[in-house]
KOLZAPA-579045 format. One record per residue (C-alpha): residue number from 1; z, y, x; residue in one letter. Coordinates in steps of 0.5 Angstrom, whole numbers, plus 2048, in hexadecimal, padded with zeros to 3 digits. Example, Ala and Ser with C-alpha at 12.3 -4.5 7.8 and 13.67 -1.06 7.14 Angstrom:
REM KOLZAPA-579045
+-----+-----+-------+------+-----+
!   n !  up ! north ! east ! res !
+-----+-----+-------+------+-----+
!   1 ! 810 !   7F7 !  819 !   A !
!   2 ! 80E !   7FE !  81B !   S !
+-----+-----+-------+------+-----+
//
This chain:
REM KOLZAPA-579045
+-----+-----+-------+------+-----+
!   n !  up ! north ! east ! res !
+-----+-----+-------+------+-----+
!   1 ! 969 !   859 !  9E4 !   M !
!   2 ! 970 !   859 !  9E1 !   T !
!   3 ! 973 !   85F !  9DE !   L !
!   4 ! 97A !   862 !  9E1 !   T !
!   5 ! 97D !   866 !  9DB !   I !
!   6 ! 984 !   869 !  9DC !   D !
!   7 ! 989 !   865 !  9D9 !   P !
!   8 ! 98D !   86B !  9D8 !   T !
!   9 ! 988 !   86D !  9D3 !   L !
!  10 ! 985 !   866 !  9D0 !   L !
!  11 ! 987 !   85F !  9D1 !   K !
!  12 ! 983 !   859 !  9D1 !   P !
!  13 ! 983 !   855 !  9CA !   I !
!  14 ! 980 !   84E !  9C9 !   A !
!  15 ! 97B !   84F !  9C3 !   P !
!  16 ! 97C !   84B !  9BD !   Q !
!  17 ! 976 !   84B !  9BA !   H !
!  18 ! 970 !   84E !  9BE !   C !
!  19 ! 971 !   849 !  9C4 !   L !
!  20 ! 96C !   84C !  9C8 !   D !
!  21 ! 96F !   853 !  9C8 !   W !
!  22 ! 974 !   855 !  9CE !   T !
!  23 ! 979 !   85A !  9CA !   I !
!  24 ! 97F !   85F !  9CC !   W !
!  25 ! 983 !   862 !  9C8 !   Q !
!  26 ! 989 !   867 !  9C7 !   K !
!  27 ! 98D !   866 !  9C1 !   K !
!  28 ! 994 !   86A !  9BF !   N !
!  29 ! 997 !   86E !  9B9 !   L !
!  30 ! 992 !   874 !  9BA !   N !
!  31 ! 98C !   871 !  9BE !   I !
!  32 ! 987 !   86C !  9BD !   H !
!  33 ! 981 !   86C !  9C2 !   R !
!  34 ! 97C !   867 !  9C5 !   G !
!  35 ! 977 !   865 !  9C9 !   L !
!  36 ! 972 !   85F !  9C8 !   I !
!  37 ! 96D !   85D !  9CE !   E !
!  38 ! 968 !   857 !  9CC !   F !
!  39 ! 961 !   855 !  9CE !   T !
!  40 ! 95B !   856 !  9C8 !   A !
!  41 ! 957 !   850 !  9CA !   N !
!  42 ! 952 !   850 !  9C4 !   R !
!  43 ! 952 !   857 !  9C0 !   V !
!  44 ! 94D !   857 !  9BA !   D !
!  45 ! 94F !   85E !  9B9 !   S !
!  46 ! 954 !   864 !  9BA !   I !
!  47 ! 956 !   864 !  9B3 !   D !
!  48 ! 958 !   85C !  9B3 !   D !
!  49 ! 95C !   85D !  9BA !   L !
!  50 ! 960 !   863 !  9B7 !   A !
!  51 ! 961 !   85F !  9B1 !   R !
!  52 ! 964 !   859 !  9B6 !   E !
!  53 ! 968 !   85E !  9B9 !   V !
!  54 ! 96B !   861 !  9B3 !   R !
!  55 ! 96C !   85A !  9B0 !   E !
!  56 ! 970 !   858 !  9B7 !   G !
!  57 ! 974 !   85E !  9B7 !   V !
!  58 ! 976 !   85D !  9B0 !   R !
!  59 ! 978 !   856 !  9B2 !   R !
!  60 ! 97B !   857 !  9B9 !   E !
!  61 ! 97F !   85D !  9B8 !   F !
!  62 ! 980 !   85E !  9B0 !   R !
!  63 ! 980 !   865 !  9B0 !   P !
!  64 ! 984 !   868 !  9AB !   G !
!  65 ! 985 !   86F !  9A7 !   W !
!  66 ! 98C !   871 !  9AA !   L !
!  67 ! 98A !   871 !  9B1 !   R !
!  68 ! 983 !   872 !  9B3 !   G !
!  69 ! 97F !   86E !  9B8 !   F !
!  70 ! 97A !   870 !  9BD !   G !
!  71 ! 976 !   86C !  9C1 !   F !
!  72 ! 971 !   86C !  9C7 !   G !
!  73 ! 96C !   867 !  9C8 !   T !
!  74 ! 968 !   864 !  9CF !   V !
!  75 ! 962 !   860 !  9CD !   I !
!  76 ! 95E !   85D !  9D2 !   H !
!  77 ! 957 !   85B !  9D0 !   F !
!  78 ! 952 !   857 !  9D3 !   N !
!  79 ! 94C !   85A !  9CF !   D !
!  80 ! 94B !   861 !  9CC !   V !
!  81 ! 94B !   860 !  9C5 !   P !
!  82 ! 945 !   863 !  9C1 !   F !
!  83 ! 949 !   868 !  9BD !   D !
!  84 ! 94E !   86A !  9C3 !   F !
!  85 ! 94E !   871 !  9C1 !   A !
!  86 ! 951 !   870 !  9BB !   Q !
!  87 ! 958 !   86F !  9BE !   I !
!  88 ! 95A !   876 !  9BE !   C !
!  89 ! 95A !   876 !  9B7 !   Q !
!  90 ! 95F !   870 !  9B7 !   H !
!  91 ! 964 !   874 !  9BB !   I !
!  92 ! 969 !   878 !  9B7 !   D !
!  93 ! 96A !   87F !  9B7 !   T !
!  94 ! 96F !   87F !  9B1 !   R !
!  95 ! 976 !   87B !  9B0 !   S !
!  96 ! 975 !   875 !  9AC !   S !
!  97 ! 97B !   870 !  9A9 !   R !
!  98 ! 977 !   86A !  9AC !   H !
!  99 ! 977 !   86C !  9B3 !   G !
! 100 ! 974 !   872 !  9B7 !   V !
! 101 ! 96E !   870 !  9BC !   W !
! 102 ! 96F !   876 !  9C1 !   Q !
! 103 ! 96B !   873 !  9C6 !   W !
! 104 ! 966 !   86E !  9C9 !   I !
! 105 ! 963 !   86C !  9D0 !   I !
! 106 ! 95D !   868 !  9D0 !   V !
! 107 ! 95C !   864 !  9D6 !   C !
! 108 ! 955 !   862 !  9D8 !   F !
! 109 ! 958 !   85D !  9DD !   D !
! 110 ! 951 !   85B !  9E0 !   E !
! 111 ! 94F !   862 !  9E1 !   D !
! 112 ! 956 !   864 !  9E3 !   K !
! 113 ! 955 !   86A !  9DE !   I !
! 114 ! 95B !   86C !  9DA !   A !
! 115 ! 95A !   871 !  9D4 !   V !
! 116 ! 960 !   874 !  9D1 !   A !
! 117 ! 962 !   878 !  9CA !   I !
! 118 ! 968 !   87B !  9C9 !   H !
! 119 ! 969 !   87F !  9C2 !   T !
! 120 ! 970 !   880 !  9C1 !   W !
! 121 ! 975 !   886 !  9C4 !   L !
! 122 ! 978 !   884 !  9CB !   K !
! 123 ! 97E !   880 !  9C9 !   G !
! 124 ! 981 !   879 !  9CB !   Y !
! 125 ! 97B !   875 !  9CC !   L !
! 126 ! 977 !   87A !  9D0 !   R !
! 127 ! 97B !   878 !  9D7 !   P !
! 128 ! 978 !   871 !  9D6 !   I !
! 129 ! 971 !   873 !  9D4 !   Y !
! 130 ! 971 !   877 !  9DB !   D !
! 131 ! 974 !   872 !  9DF !   S !
! 132 ! 96F !   86D !  9DC !   V !
! 133 ! 969 !   871 !  9DE !   L !
! 134 ! 96C !   872 !  9E5 !   Q !
! 135 ! 96D !   86B !  9E6 !   Q !
! 136 ! 966 !   86A !  9E4 !   L !
! 137 ! 964 !   86F !  9E8 !   D !
! 138 ! 968 !   86C !  9EE !   D !
! 139 ! 964 !   866 !  9ED !   V !
! 140 ! 95D !   869 !  9ED !   G !
! 141 ! 95B !   86A !  9E6 !   Y !
! 142 ! 957 !   871 !  9E5 !   E !
! 143 ! 95C !   874 !  9DF !   C !
! 144 ! 95A !   879 !  9DA !   H !
! 145 ! 95F !   87C !  9D5 !   S !
! 146 ! 95F !   881 !  9D0 !   A !
! 147 ! 964 !   884 !  9CB !   D !
! 148 ! 962 !   885 !  9C4 !   A !
! 149 ! 963 !   88C !  9C2 !   E !
! 150 ! 96A !   88E !  9BF !   V !
! 151 ! 968 !   890 !  9B8 !   D !
! 152 ! 968 !   897 !  9B6 !   I !
! 153 ! 96F !   896 !  9B2 !   L !
! 154 ! 973 !   894 !  9B9 !   F !
! 155 ! 96F !   899 !  9BD !   T !
! 156 ! 972 !   89F !  9B8 !   R !
! 157 ! 979 !   89C !  9B8 !   L !
! 158 ! 979 !   89C !  9C0 !   Q !
! 159 ! 976 !   8A3 !  9C0 !   S !
! 160 ! 97C !   8A5 !  9BB !   I !
! 161 ! 981 !   8A1 !  9BF !   A !
! 162 ! 97E !   8A5 !  9C6 !   Q !
! 163 ! 97F !   8AC !  9C3 !   T !
! 164 ! 986 !   8AA !  9C0 !   C !
! 165 ! 988 !   8A8 !  9C7 !   R !
! 166 ! 985 !   8AF !  9CA !   I !
! 167 ! 988 !   8B3 !  9C4 !   I !
! 168 ! 98F !   8AF !  9C6 !   Q !
! 169 ! 98E !   8B0 !  9CD !   H !
! 170 ! 98D !   8B8 !  9CC !   I !
! 171 ! 993 !   8B8 !  9C7 !   G !
! 172 ! 997 !   8B5 !  9CC !   G !
! 173 ! 995 !   8BA !  9D2 !   I !
! 174 ! 996 !   8C0 !  9CD !   I !
! 175 ! 99D !   8BE !  9CA !   T !
+-----+-----+-------+------+-----+
//
């Protein structure tokens, strides 16, 4: 299956180091986002796979401290790695100057099952995540997705913002 990615969000680029990867990117003065797709033919462990992804991101995208880099991955597996459940610990919930791994979609192509985890606030890459899941569903994959819980700080900040909007709205009615 060939993914269709909205070219207004990300454009395909040729990989320079990870030649078995398919890569899309958006890079301008204030945003750097990417998508990586590849098949993990032989995986000794999820930790090794995560190191491979992080190293590939460093080499292909060269994330910098000035303009943060966020990315998602679509990884196809032939076999389920023995430590597959460990994948959750490698998807970032906090910012990192080395690139923020915001989500992953794992495809077990032989069984037509996709498992997806999204751990970041909804933002620039979310429409791509949703689109990929829809494309997989359209070709018969059984898709399972989960959003990680937004941590307590963000929950409180969102609650405060909502309260402020209500107060501002009431203040606008009274004056």
